C-alpha positions in Angstrom: -66.1 -25.8 54.0 -69.0 -24.8 52.1 -70.0 -20.8 51.7 -73.4 -19.5 50.6 -73.4 -18.9 46.9 -76.5 -15.9 48.7 -74.3 -14.0 50.3 -71.1 -12.5 49.8 -69.2 -9.0 50.4 -66.6 -6.7 48.5 -64.8 -4.3 50.5 -62.0 -1.4 50.1 -59.9 0.2 51.0 -59.4 3.5 49.7 -56.8 5.4 51.6 -53.8 7.5 51.2 -53.7 6.6 46.9 -54.9 2.8 47.8 -56.9 0.9 45.9 -57.0 -2.3 47.1 -60.0 -4.8 47.7 -61.8 -8.2 49.3 -64.3 -10.1 49.1 -65.2 -12.2 51.9 -67.9 -15.2 51.4 -70.6 -16.8 54.3 -69.4 -20.5 55.4 -73.2 -21.5 54.7 -75.3 -22.6 57.6 -73.1 -21.3 59.7 -72.0 -17.3 60.9 -68.8 -17.5 59.6 -67.3 -14.9 57.0 -64.0 -15.9 55.5 -61.7 -13.7 52.8 -59.8 -13.4 49.9 -57.5 -11.1 49.2 -56.8 -12.0 44.9 -52.4 -10.4 45.6 -51.5 -11.9 41.8 -53.6 -9.2 41.1 -51.8 -7.0 43.6 -48.0 -8.1 43.7 -48.3 -7.3 47.4 -45.2 -8.4 49.5 -47.9 -10.2 51.4 -45.5 -12.4 54.2 -45.6 -16.4 53.1 -48.0 -18.2 55.0 -51.0 -21.3 54.4 -53.1 -19.9 52.1 -55.5 -21.8 51.0 -56.8 -20.9 47.4 -59.8 -20.6 45.6 -59.3 -20.2 41.9 -61.2 -16.5 41.1 -61.1 -15.4 44.6 -58.2 -15.5 45.3 -55.7 -16.6 48.9 -58.0 -17.1 52.2 -56.4 -14.3 54.6 -58.9 -15.1 57.3 -61.9 -16.1 59.3 -64.1 -14.3 61.0 -67.1 -16.0 63.5 -69.7 -13.6 63.8 -72.7 -13.2 66.0 -74.9 -12.6 63.8 -75.2 -13.8 59.7 -75.0 -10.9 58.8 -72.0 -8.4 56.8 -71.9 -5.2 56.4 -69.6 -3.4 54.9 -68.5 -1.2 56.8 -67.4 -3.8 58.9 -66.4 -6.1 56.0 -64.3 -2.8 55.5 -62.5 -2.0 58.3 -61.7 -6.4 58.6 -60.1 -5.5 55.6 -57.8 -2.2 57.1 -56.9 -4.8 60.5 -55.6 -7.3 57.9 -53.8 -4.8 55.8 -51.6 -3.4 58.8 -51.5 -6.9 60.7 -49.1 -7.7 57.5 -47.7 -3.8 57.4 -49.0 -3.9 53.2 -51.0 -0.4 53.8 
């Protein structure tokens, strides 16, 4: 998977005393974004899964197919919150 160097977005979850962040990278030539979460840093009880790793970004925990090329900060934060809730990390 090739990522577009011109597109990346930081997403954060800061509710209830949490300070968790993820990075989303856009796949080159596609309206697809991948979310990376650095669990080595956060040390959360993330269930074992087939998460590929990208050096300096962490585990690829989500792939999102969007209708547009751009991803807003608000949508990125919603995707991160969904991931955290789905895996009972918050």
